[in-house]
C-alpha positions in Angstrom: -63.7 -27.4 -10.4 -61.4 -29.9 -12.1 -59.3 -27.0 -13.3 -58.9 -25.8 -9.7 -58.0 -29.3 -8.6 -55.4 -29.4 -11.3 -53.8 -26.2 -10.1 -53.7 -27.6 -6.5 -52.0 -30.8 -7.7 -49.3 -28.7 -9.5 -48.9 -26.6 -6.5 -48.3 -29.7 -4.4 -45.7 -31.0 -6.8 -43.8 -27.7 -6.8 -44.1 -27.4 -3.0 -42.1 -30.7 -2.8 -39.6 -29.4 -5.4 -39.1 -26.0 -3.8 -39.0 -27.4 -0.2 -36.4 -30.0 -1.2 -34.3 -27.4 -3.1 -34.5 -25.1 -0.1 -32.5 -27.7 1.9 -29.6 -27.0 -0.4 -30.1 -23.3 -1.2 -31.5 -21.9 2.0 -30.1 -24.3 4.7 -26.7 -25.1 3.2 -26.1 -22.0 1.0 -25.4 -24.2 -2.1 -26.9 -22.5 -5.1 -27.6 -25.4 -7.4 -28.9 -25.3 -10.9 -29.2 -29.1 -11.2 -32.5 -29.7 -9.5 -34.5 -30.1 -12.8 -32.1 -32.8 -13.9 -32.9 -34.7 -10.7 -36.6 -34.0 -11.2 -36.2 -35.6 -14.7 -34.3 -38.6 -13.4 -37.1 -39.2 -10.9 -39.7 -39.0 -13.6 -37.9 -41.4 -15.9 -37.2 -43.8 -13.0 -41.0 -43.6 -12.3 -41.5 -44.8 -15.9 -39.2 -47.7 -15.2 -40.9 -48.6 -12.0 -44.6 -48.1 -13.0 -44.6 -48.9 -16.7 -41.8 -51.5 -17.2 -41.5 -53.2 -13.8 -45.2 -52.6 -13.0 -44.4 -52.0 -9.3 -47.0 -50.8 -6.8 -46.7 -47.2 -5.5 -44.6 -47.8 -2.4 -41.9 -50.0 -4.0 -41.8 -47.6 -7.0 -41.4 -44.7 -4.6 -38.5 -46.4 -2.9 -36.8 -47.1 -6.2 -37.3 -43.5 -7.4 -36.0 -41.9 -4.2 -33.0 -44.3 -4.1 -32.2 -43.7 -7.7 -32.4 -39.9 -7.5 -30.4 -39.9 -4.3 -27.7 -42.0 -5.9 -27.7 -39.8 -9.0 -27.1 -36.7 -6.8 -23.7 -38.2 -5.7 -22.5 -37.8 -9.3 -22.6 -34.1 -8.9 -22.2 -33.8 -5.1 -18.7 -35.3 -4.9 -17.0 -33.3 -7.7 -18.8 -30.0 -7.3 -18.3 -29.6 -3.6 -14.6 -29.2 -4.2 -15.5 -25.9 -5.8 -16.8 -22.6 -4.3 -19.0 -19.8 -5.3 -19.7 -19.3 -9.0 -17.6 -22.3 -9.9 -20.0 -24.5 -7.9 -23.0 -23.0 -9.7 -21.3 -23.7 -13.0 -20.6 -27.3 -12.0 -24.3 -27.9 -11.2 -25.3 -26.1 -14.4 -23.0 -28.6 -16.3 -24.7 -31.5 -14.6 -28.1 -30.1 -15.6 -27.0 -29.8 -19.3 -25.4 -33.2 -19.4 -28.5 -35.0 -18.0 -30.8 -33.1 -20.4 -28.6 -33.9 -23.3 -28.6 -37.6 -22.4 -32.4 -37.7 -22.0 -32.9 -35.9 -25.3 -30.4 -37.9 -27.4 -30.5 -41.4 -26.0 -33.6 -42.2 -28.0 -33.4 -46.0 -27.6 -33.8 -45.6 -23.9 -35.8 -42.4 -23.3 -37.4 -41.9 -26.7 -35.8 -38.5 -26.7 -37.9 -35.7 -28.1 -40.8 -38.1 -28.9 -41.5 -38.6 -25.2 -43.0 -41.5 -23.4 -46.8 -41.6 -23.4 -49.2 -43.9 -21.6 -47.5 -43.9 -18.2 -49.8 -45.9 -15.9 -51.3 -44.7 -12.7 -49.7 -46.0 -9.5 -51.4 -48.8 -7.6 -51.8 -48.8 -3.8 -51.7 -52.1 -1.9 -51.9 -54.0 -5.1 -55.6 -53.2 -5.5 -56.4 -49.5 -5.5 -55.5 -47.6 -8.7 -54.8 -43.9 -8.1 -56.6 -42.7 -11.3 -58.6 -39.5 -11.8 -58.1 -36.0 -10.6 -59.6 -36.4 -7.1 -57.4 -39.4 -6.1 -54.3 -37.5 -7.4 -55.4 -34.4 -5.5 -55.5 -36.5 -2.3 -52.3 -38.4 -3.1 -50.3 -35.2 -4.0 -51.7 -33.4 -0.9 -50.6 -36.3 1.4 -47.1 -36.3 -0.2 -46.8 -32.5 0.0 -47.9 -32.4 3.7 -45.6 -35.3 4.5 -42.6 -33.6 2.9 -43.4 -30.3 4.7 -43.6 -32.2 8.0 -40.4 -34.2 7.4 -38.4 -31.1 6.4 -39.8 -29.1 9.3 -38.5 -31.8 11.7 -35.2 -32.0 9.7 -34.6 -28.3 9.9 -35.1 -28.3 13.6 -33.1 -31.4 14.2 -29.4 -31.5 15.1 -28.7 -32.2 11.4 -30.6 -29.1 10.4 -28.8 -27.0 13.0 -25.4 -28.3 11.7 -26.4 -27.3 8.2 -27.2 -23.8 9.4 -23.8 -23.7 11.1 -22.1 -24.6 7.9 -24.2 -22.0 6.0 -23.5 -19.2 8.4 -19.8 -19.8 9.1 -18.2 -22.8 7.5 -14.8 -22.3 9.2 -16.4 -22.2 12.6 -18.3 -25.4 11.9 -15.0 -27.1 10.9 -13.4 -25.7 14.1 -15.9 -27.4 16.3 -15.4 -30.7 14.6 -18.2 -30.8 12.0 -17.5 -32.8 8.8 -18.6 -30.1 6.5 -18.2 -32.1 3.3 -20.2 -35.0 4.7 -23.0 -32.6 5.8 -23.2 -31.1 2.3 -23.3 -34.5 0.6 -26.1 -35.6 2.9 -28.0 -32.4 2.1 -27.6 -33.3 -1.6 -28.8 -36.8 -1.0 -31.9 -35.9 1.0 -32.8 -33.1 -1.3 -32.5 -35.3 -4.4 -34.5 -38.2 -2.8 -37.5 -36.0 -2.1 -37.3 -34.3 -5.5 -37.7 -37.8 -6.9 -41.2 -37.9 -5.4 -42.1 -34.9 -7.5 -40.9 -36.7 -10.6 -43.0 -39.7 -9.8 -46.1 -37.6 -9.1 -45.7 -35.6 -12.3 -45.0 -38.5 -14.6 -47.9 -40.6 -13.3 -50.3 -37.6 -13.2 -49.6 -36.2 -16.7 -49.0 -39.8 -18.1 -46.5 -38.4 -20.6 -43.0 -37.0 -20.2 -40.3 -35.7 -22.5 -36.9 -34.1 -21.8 -38.2 -30.5 -22.4 -40.0 -30.7 -19.1 -36.7 -31.0 -17.3 -34.5 -28.5 -19.1 -32.5 -25.5 -17.9 -35.7 -23.3 -17.9 -37.3 -25.6 -15.5 -34.2 -25.5 -13.2 -34.4 -21.7 -13.2 -38.1 -21.9 -12.6 -37.6 -24.1 -9.5 -34.9 -21.8 -8.2 -37.1 -18.8 -8.8 -39.8 -20.3 -6.6 -37.3 -20.7 -3.8 -35.8 -17.2 -4.1 -39.1 -15.4 -4.5 -40.8 -17.3 -1.6 -37.7 -17.1 0.6 -35.1 -19.4 2.0 -34.1 -20.8 5.4 -37.5 -21.9 6.6 -40.5 -23.9 5.6 -42.9 -21.0 4.8 -40.8 -19.5 2.1 -40.7 -22.4 -0.4 -44.4 -23.0 0.0 -45.2 -19.4 -0.7 -42.9 -19.4 -3.7 -44.4 -22.6 -5.1 -47.9 -21.1 -4.9 -46.8 -17.9 -6.5 -45.0 -19.4 -9.5 -47.8 -21.9 -10.3 -50.7 -19.4 -9.8 -49.2 -16.5 -11.6 -49.4 -18.0 -15.1 -52.9 -19.1 -14.5 -53.9 -15.6 -13.5 -52.4 -14.3 -16.8 -54.7 -16.6 -18.7 -57.7 -14.8 -17.3 -56.4 -11.4 -18.5 -57.0 -12.6 -22.0 -53.4 -12.3 -23.3 -52.3 -14.7 -26.1 -50.4 -17.7 -24.8 -47.1 -16.6 -26.5 -47.3 -13.1 -24.9 -48.4 -14.5 -21.5 -45.3 -16.8 -21.4 -42.9 -13.9 -22.1 -44.7 -11.6 -19.6 -44.5 -14.3 -17.0 -40.7 -14.4 -17.4 -40.5 -10.6 -17.2 -42.6 -10.6 -14.0 -40.4 -13.3 -12.4 -37.3 -11.3 -13.3 -38.7 -8.0 -11.9 -39.8 -9.8 -8.7 -36.3 -11.1 -8.1 -34.7 -7.7 -8.8 -37.2 -5.9 -6.5 -36.8 -8.6 -3.8 -33.0 -8.5 -3.9 -33.2 -4.7 -3.4 -36.0 -4.4 -0.8 -36.4 -7.8 0.8 -33.5 -10.1 -0.1 -34.8 -12.9 2.2 -37.8 -13.3 -0.1 -41.5 -12.9 0.6 -41.6 -15.3 3.6 -38.0 -16.4 4.1 -35.6 -15.6 6.9 -32.2 -16.1 5.3 -30.4 -13.8 2.9 -28.6 -15.6 0.2 -24.9 -14.7 0.0 
């Protein structure tokens, strides 16, 4: 039963990641490869908040969200001057720079040695969220909260403005929308909520190292969004469930771990190829990426 609860916790974490990424990819048509870098920044800020500053959960959450939101501006301002493939390459560069810093700044991040013993968060100064059941409840609350917030956000005037920018940027400018400001706010909101995933992951696993936030992870997050579908709430949720459950199903087949990992990548690639051909909006999405 604990194994099942663990899978649900990881699904909750990836629901937050994919839903937040969808705000950029599906709602604003900004194909970013830098989300794992923000995920990692959130996780290391969680270490700062929980382990060094020993903050309770809510102040730690505010610090992490504010830090990841601010970090997103480092890529938002310069990259939004670019278009198409050049924008993707700029976010890829941000991803590689952040990973390199996390991996090589050993005095601060411990680099490849990682940071063990990350404490569990404390609620209201008295309740320690420790054990798989409390984390299941906490991660479920956060996942449901993020889904609700993004549902409201997508159907708000801000969400409709992002859709207008996505569908026809020139027309959005013609009716007086500040397109650059909208895209920057999309970056900020997306990064802030990605930080929640970083905090949940770091405190749940109680150990982090840079390899958890590398380019493979960035592609993995983007794969969840593309396979599930973009432009609505259902797509990222379906994609998160799919990419988390598939590796676990391969375990039951009895394949060696090394072979199962490679087969998983092959399946993801085939899924994307088939979907781009037969259902480009994804399994449950409503928008076709351009």
